[in-house]
C-alpha positions in Angstrom: 78.1 -4.1 91.6 78.3 -1.7 89.3 81.1 0.8 90.2 80.9 5.4 88.9 84.0 4.4 86.8 81.1 1.7 84.5 78.5 4.5 84.3 82.1 7.8 83.4 82.6 4.4 81.1 79.4 4.2 79.3 78.9 7.2 78.8 82.4 8.5 76.9 80.8 8.6 73.9 79.5 12.5 75.3 83.1 13.6 75.4 84.7 11.9 72.4 81.6 11.7 69.8 79.8 15.1 71.0 82.5 17.2 72.3 81.7 17.2 76.5 84.8 17.5 79.2 83.8 15.4 82.0 84.2 18.3 85.1 82.7 16.7 87.6 82.6 12.8 89.0 82.6 11.7 92.1 79.8 9.9 95.5 77.5 12.6 96.9 76.0 10.8 99.6 73.3 14.1 99.6 71.7 12.3 96.3 69.1 9.7 95.3 71.6 8.3 93.8 75.1 8.1 94.9 77.6 8.7 91.9 77.0 11.8 90.7 79.2 12.3 86.9 78.8 16.4 85.2 79.6 17.0 81.3 79.4 20.8 80.1 80.2 22.2 76.9 80.5 25.8 76.4 79.7 26.0 72.0 77.1 24.5 72.8 76.0 25.8 76.3 75.1 22.7 77.7 75.6 20.5 81.2 75.0 17.7 81.8 74.5 15.9 85.4 74.1 12.9 86.0 72.6 10.6 89.3 73.2 7.5 89.1 73.7 4.0 91.6 72.1 0.5 91.4 68.5 2.3 92.4 68.4 4.9 91.3 68.8 7.0 87.9 67.7 11.1 87.3 70.6 12.9 84.5 69.4 17.2 84.4 70.2 18.8 81.0 71.2 21.9 82.3 71.7 25.5 79.4 74.6 27.3 80.7 74.2 31.2 80.3 77.3 32.7 80.3 79.2 30.1 81.2 77.2 29.7 84.2 74.8 26.4 84.7 70.8 27.9 84.9 69.5 28.1 88.8 66.8 24.5 89.5 64.3 26.9 90.1 64.8 28.5 86.1 62.2 25.8 85.0 63.0 26.8 81.0 66.4 26.0 81.3 66.4 23.2 82.7 64.7 20.0 81.4 65.4 15.7 82.6 65.7 13.6 80.1 63.4 11.8 80.0 62.0 15.1 78.5 63.3 13.9 75.0 61.9 11.0 75.3 59.1 13.3 75.3 59.7 15.7 73.0 60.7 12.6 70.0 57.7 10.1 70.4 54.9 13.0 71.2 54.1 11.7 74.3 53.8 8.5 73.5 56.7 6.8 74.7 57.2 3.2 77.0 58.1 4.9 80.8 59.5 2.5 82.0 62.4 2.6 79.6 64.4 4.9 81.9 63.0 3.3 85.4 65.2 1.2 86.8 62.2 -0.2 89.4 61.3 -2.1 86.2 63.9 -1.7 83.8 66.9 -2.5 86.7 70.7 0.1 85.6 72.2 -1.5 83.3 68.5 -1.5 81.4 68.3 2.4 82.0 71.9 3.1 81.1 71.1 1.8 77.5 68.0 2.8 77.0 69.0 6.9 77.6 72.6 6.3 75.6 70.5 4.9 72.8 67.9 8.3 73.7 70.7 10.7 74.3 72.4 9.2 70.4 69.2 10.1 68.5 68.6 13.4 70.1 73.1 13.9 69.4 71.3 17.3 66.9 70.6 18.7 70.1 73.4 17.6 72.5 75.8 19.2 69.6 74.2 22.7 69.2 73.7 25.8 70.9 69.8 25.4 70.5 67.3 24.7 72.9 64.1 22.7 73.1 60.8 24.5 71.4 59.7 24.9 75.7 56.6 25.9 74.4 55.6 22.3 72.9 57.4 19.8 76.5 55.2 21.8 78.6 51.3 21.3 75.7 52.5 17.4 75.5 53.9 17.6 79.5 50.1 19.9 80.6 48.0 16.7 78.1 48.9 14.5 80.4 49.1 15.6 84.0 45.7 17.0 83.5 44.1 13.0 82.0 45.3 12.2 86.2 45.3 15.8 88.2 42.6 17.4 86.7 45.3 21.1 85.7 48.1 21.4 84.2 51.3 22.5 86.1 53.8 23.7 83.0 54.5 27.0 81.0 51.9 29.2 81.2 49.1 27.3 80.7 49.9 26.8 84.1 48.6 28.5 87.7 50.3 29.7 90.5 49.3 27.5 93.2 49.1 27.6 96.2 52.2 26.6 97.7 54.2 29.5 95.3 52.0 32.2 96.8 52.4 31.3 100.4 56.4 31.3 99.3 55.8 34.9 97.9 53.4 35.4 101.7 56.1 33.8 103.8 58.7 34.8 103.1 57.3 38.7 103.0 56.0 37.9 106.0 59.4 36.1 108.1 61.7 37.6 105.7 61.3 41.2 107.6 60.9 39.3 111.3 64.8 38.6 111.0 64.8 34.9 109.5 67.1 34.0 106.9 65.8 31.4 104.2 68.3 28.7 104.4 66.2 25.7 102.3 63.4 25.8 99.1 63.1 23.1 97.9 62.8 24.3 94.2 66.2 25.1 93.9 67.9 21.9 94.7 68.5 19.1 92.2 66.5 17.5 91.2 68.0 14.6 92.6 68.6 16.5 95.8 67.3 14.0 98.5 64.9 16.9 100.3 63.5 17.9 96.7 60.3 15.1 96.0 58.6 17.6 99.0 58.0 21.2 98.5 59.9 21.9 101.7 60.3 26.0 102.8 63.1 26.5 106.1 63.2 29.9 107.7 65.8 31.1 110.7 66.5 33.2 113.1 69.1 32.3 116.1 67.5 29.5 117.8 64.7 29.6 116.1 63.0 27.1 112.6 59.5 26.8 111.0 59.3 25.2 108.4 56.4 24.8 105.4 56.5 21.5 103.9 54.1 19.1 102.4 53.1 15.7 103.4 54.1 13.6 100.4 54.2 14.7 97.2 52.5 11.5 95.8 49.3 10.4 97.7 49.2 13.1 100.5 50.1 15.9 97.9 47.5 18.2 99.2 48.3 19.1 102.6 50.5 20.6 104.0 52.5 21.7 107.7 53.8 24.2 109.5 56.5 23.2 111.7 58.6 25.2 114.8 61.5 23.1 115.8 60.2 20.8 113.9 57.3 20.7 116.8 53.5 19.8 113.9 51.6 23.4 114.9 49.5 23.5 112.1 48.7 21.5 109.3 45.9 22.3 106.4 44.8 19.5 104.0 43.7 21.5 100.4 41.4 18.9 99.3 38.9 19.9 102.0 39.2 23.9 101.9 36.8 25.7 99.8 39.2 27.9 97.0 43.7 28.3 97.8 42.7 31.3 98.8 40.5 30.2 102.2 44.2 27.7 102.6 45.9 30.6 102.3 44.6 32.9 105.1 44.3 30.5 106.7 48.2 29.3 107.3 49.2 32.7 106.3 46.7 32.7 110.4 49.4 30.6 111.7 51.7 31.5 110.0 51.9 35.3 111.8 50.5 33.7 114.8 53.2 31.2 115.9 56.6 33.4 114.2 56.5 35.9 116.8 57.0 33.2 119.0 
């Protein structure tokens, strides 16, 4: 069984060769990978966060601005480790080299280490990646599968983004507090796979959430105190404006309970 010590030892070169400090090394039960390691270099203005165990691996590379890691919602200053593979190969890399289910943790670790070493220049200077190039490559691939472009300046404002703005204005004015926004969570948090907003006022909780990130990504719900009171399937509505009108109508009716 692979331990946190094994993972720490595997990435020791980040300290000895890349000049980073290990600032956190512990177990996090609320993360998809139970072992969590954080490396930081104030000279390169980068932070490397690894969440891993035998069933999961992810590494997030975060840009430090004024000494602080950028919020996870700042997509231009946070990248996943596989984004480096996309850039260096013009999106012709083998994704399964970095996928636990197909390769196993030990092979994934070996492949990530090779990836990092090939990108040593990025890790050891203070320059950031070319976001425009990365977003273009990711959009091309995403559009082939899902028919739209979700990254960077090419993206269209989504239903959930617009709903978040309108729902926040409505509910904050009614005295609710935003307790959870999954856009602000790290990608390795157990709650981060689907889009979710949780508002609370005293004992009243209103949750707006996506059914599933893969098979039912077009279905969204509203629940009050964990009881589902509204459902919408975006694939069956005429357009985003109509979907927003229906959703906000339901939210207005039930938020005054």
